[in-house]
SEGU-997057 format. One record per residue (C-alpha): x, y, z. Coordinates in steps of 0.1 Angstrom, whole numbers, plus 5000, padded with zeros to 4 digits. Example, Ala and Ser with C-alpha at 12.3 -4.5 7.8 and 13.67 -1.06 7.14 Angstrom:
BEGIN
512349555078 513749895071 
END
This chain:
BEGIN
661909808867 659210028851 658110128886 661710208896 662310418865 659010608870 660110698906 663510808894 662011048868 659511178893 662311238918 664211438891 661211648884 660911728922 664411848921 663612078892 665811868868 663011828843 665511798814 667911578833 668311318806 668311518775 669211858761 666612128756 666612038719 664311748726 661511978738 662312238711 661811978684 658611848699 657212198705 657812298668 655212048655 651512128653 650711848678 653711848702 654911498709 658211338719 658911018699 661410738703 663310868673 663711208689 665011048720 667610848700 668811168683 669011348716 671111068731 674011168709 674111518724 673811378759 676511118754 674110828763 672810508747 669510348754 667810038740 664610058719 662609918748 664010188771 663110468747 659510348743 659310338781 660410698783 658110838757 655010878779 656911038808 658711288785 655511388768 654011458802 656911688807 655911908778 652912028799 655312098828 657512308806 654512508793 653312568828 656712688839 656912928810 653613088821 655313198853 656613558850 660413538857 662013878851 665813898852 665913988889 664313668902 667013438915 666913058915 666212878948 669812808955 672713038964 676412998956 678713008987 682413028980 683112909015 682012559006 685612498996 686612519033 687812879035 686913039069 684313309071 685313649085 684913669123 684714039127 683514349108 686714559109 686614889091 689015089071 691615329087 692115639065 692516019066 692516269037 696116349027 697316709027 697016838991 696917168973 694617238944 696417218911 696617518888 694817358858 691417198855 693116918834 695316838864 692316858887 690416608866 693116338869 693516358907 692816048927 689716008948 691916038979 693316368967 689916508956 688616408991 691316619007 690516918985 686816888992 687116859029 689617159031 687317369010 689717418981 687217288956 683417238957 681516938946 679617158920 682917268905 684016898901 680616798888 680617068861 684216988852 683416618847 680116678829 682016908805 684716648799 682116378793 680416588767 683816688751 685316348747 682316118744 681916168707 685316008703 685215748732 681515658731 681615578768 678315728779 674815588776 673015858797 674216168815 672416218848 672916598849 669816698870 670416428896 674116518897 673616888903 671116828930 673516588948 676516828943 674517118958 673516908988 677116788993 678417148992 675817259017 676716979041 680517029037 680117399044 678217319075 681017089087 679116769080 681616529063 680216189052 683516039043 686016029015 683515998987 681516298998 681016528968 683016318943 681516258909 681415908895 679915698867 678015368869 678015088844 674515088828 673514758842 672814928875 669215058879 668815428888 665215538894 664115798868 666715708842 667015438815 668815118823 669714978789 672014688797 673814808764 671414608743 668914708716 666014508731 666314708763 667415048752 664115208763 663915018796 663315218827 663515028860 661515178889 664215108915 667715208924 670514958928 671814898963 675315008952 674015338939 672015388970 675015328992 677115568972 674215828976 674515779013 678315829011 677716158994 679016058960 677616228929 676416018899 677216208867 676715938841 675515588833 678415438813 678515188785 678814808786 679014558759 675514438751 674314228781 677814238796 680014108769 682614308750 682714678742 680014688714 676714828725 673714968706 675415308702 678715178688 682115058701 683515218732 687115328726 690415298745 691615658752 695215528749 694515428713 691215548700 691415318670 691015028695 688014918715 688114958753 687514588759 684614488782 682214438794 682914738818 683814928787 682515268797 683915268832 687415168820 687415438792 685915718813 688215668843 691315648821 690315968802 689616168834 685916198828 684916068863 686616038896 685815668897 683315418883 681415108893 681914808870 681014438871 682714118865 681513768857 684513638838 687013928832 684714228828 686714438853 690114288847 690014308809 688914678805 691214778834 694114628815 693114778781 692515128795 695415138820 693315178852 693114998885 690214758890 689114578921 686914268918 685714198954 685213868971 682013708957 679113818978 680814108995 678914368974 675114348969 674014298933 670414408940 669314628911 672014508888 671414308856 671913938863 674113738840 675113458863 673713428899 676813238910 679513438893 678413808890 680414058911 680314438913 683414648921 685214978917 687415098888 689615398896 693015548893 694615378922 694215088946 693715328974 690815478955 689315138950 689615078988 687715398996 684915298972 684714938984 684415049020 681215249010 679514968990 680414649008 678214449031 675314209033 671914309018 668714119024 667714198988 670613988975 670613628989 674213568979 675513878998 677213829031 678914009059 682514099053 685514259070 687814529057 690714639079 692414839051 695115079062 697215249035 700115249060 700014869064 703414709067 703214469038 706314289048 704114089072 702013949043 702513599030 702813658992 703113408965 703613428928 702313188900 705813098889 705012898857 702813178844 705813418842 707713178820 707613158782 707413448759 704413688761 703814058755 703914188790 706513948804 709314208811 706814438829 705414148850 708814038861 709714398869 706614408891 707914108911 711214288917 709414608929 707414388954 710614228966 712214568970 709314648994 710714389017 708214119007 709513759004 707813588974 707213218974 706313018942 703012848940 700812658916 697112658909 695112338905 695612178871 693811848876 690311978872 688512078839 688212448846 687012518810 684212268814 683012428846 682512758827 679312608812 677912728845 678113088832 676612998799 673612798813 672813058839 673013338814 670713148790 668213108819 668513468828 667613568793 665413268784 662413478774 664613698752 665713398733 662313228730 660713538716 663513598691 664113948704 667713838709 667913868671 667914248675 671214258693 674114418673 676514128675 675313788661 678613608659 679813288675 681513498703 678313678713 675413608736 672713528710 674713228698 675713128734 672113148747 670912908719 673812668724 673412658762 669912528758 671512198745 673412138778 671911838797 670911928832 672911648848 676111778832 675312128845 674911988880 678111788876 679912098866 678812268898 680011968918 683411978901 683412348910 683212248947 686312038942 688012348927 687112558957 688612298979 691812298960 692012678961 691312678998 694512459002 696512698980 695313018998 695912859032 699612909025 699513279013 697513599019 698013728984 699513588952 700713768920 699913648885 700013778850 696413898844 695613648816 697913358821 697913038841 694013008843 694113268872 691213468857 689013168851 689712988884 689313288907 686013388890 684713038896 685913028932 685013388942 688413518953 689113888952 691714048929 693114388921 694214448885 696714738882 698614888853 702314808851 703314898815 702415138786 704114978756 704715178724 702815058693 705114868670 703314998639 703215358651 706815458661 707015798677 703215808684 702015898719 699615618717 700315318740 699214968747 698714938785 699614618803 698614498837 699314248865 696914098890 697114058927 694713788941 693713758978 692013498999 688313519005 687513839023 691113939022 690314239000 692214469025 695414269022 695414258984 694514628981 697214719007 699914538986 698614698954 698815038971 702314978983 703314878948 701715198934 703415408960 706715288946 705815338909 703915588888 702015378862 698615468877 699515838872 699915818835 697516008812 696315898778 696516108746 692816058739 692816258707 
END
């Protein structure tokens, strides 16, 4: 028996599960003494957290092995592991049985005919598609747009607090280059010459990359994120690095709280706080946000903009801050679904620098006949009484009026989705392990229960076996979702009901969150301020084209994406 147990523990160590039996508290308690040692009494206390029960004889047998582990932990902590070093495993959403794309189809799109509006205000709120038409026809220059958006960023940022760093020098150089190329008849595509903003978790060489957090506010990364590089190649013009809630949670960063331009007394939600606020206020043509668990959907809802969370792995995260290797996604936030499609076409694709990235396909066509799509709706989520119910039900009617037959469906309810989300907490705690161990996390602005410092500490108590079991249960969830999505191409759900947000972030399915309401504030009758509402369209893996096409068809029949906030 002792020999068998020894082999078992050595096997766990080989797998990297050095804290398999107990939470990290056991090591922390031992390490805090002058002469670090694990005792039988410590093991007994740790058993309660792990939900286990051993005999005194078993505990004594474990003491020697666990004390040997202390040296292993110390050795591992001597290895430099910056945030961009991934673990030696890669999340693959296709493990649930969904087919991989068989071709690399590309987008079909032409600039629409458009005339330059009379006012600069109107110009600032045009869609990317419309701006592309103006740029290609020579009715506006990239430098004009760049100066327009820089001026608006400076004018409104004291109120909105959406900007970490303006990239003026870089922007003017890019705009001048774009204008020279366009004048010479060289058109790189629909983003050529269009100014945009990037969430400040994306590295841009020569500029700070603060991750929104006090411990990193002076950080400069000597690299440029793949997404930014691809947008450079597409001719887009980076005008600002936009705010994010500290380490990608919420809308509070080291410079304050980013505001919702529809109601500046309210935060813009997060963590893509700056992208949501800046797009809604007409301060950029589009923005790049990120989502791990709602960080595109939530600020898109709060600010009344359109957000696209791509299929997991479809967009490289190289050069982006890591929160969760198996859940992080980068995607566009813009005025319309068509705009999101134009941006996604430029940034998608496999990248050797991101092991989780993969080839994808994108046969988007704004003229797609959506009546051929199999579309479901999460029936039970539309029931009951909730704030955006009438708008959500009206959305279903608009889609039916497009000639689409809606079929009811249900998402898996037999699996503990909430428990699986420990994956995010544990991966985030690992990504910022050194920050926690050195107590630099104490410098972050928010120190409440719903903030990262507390979550990082708590996640250290999760037994490694339970973490692995959560990932195995996640495989079952992917299998269930593959069965659901085999029946539809797209399904429609209220953005925050029916576990849609949690499930699809765990399974890697793409979605588009689009505005469908601007409700008057009950406590401010007659005020121009509004509370935006949204609805979410979810697609099968790598069916980003289909979900964006349906969202575009809906927006072609409505005008919610055209609404402008009062800001002041």
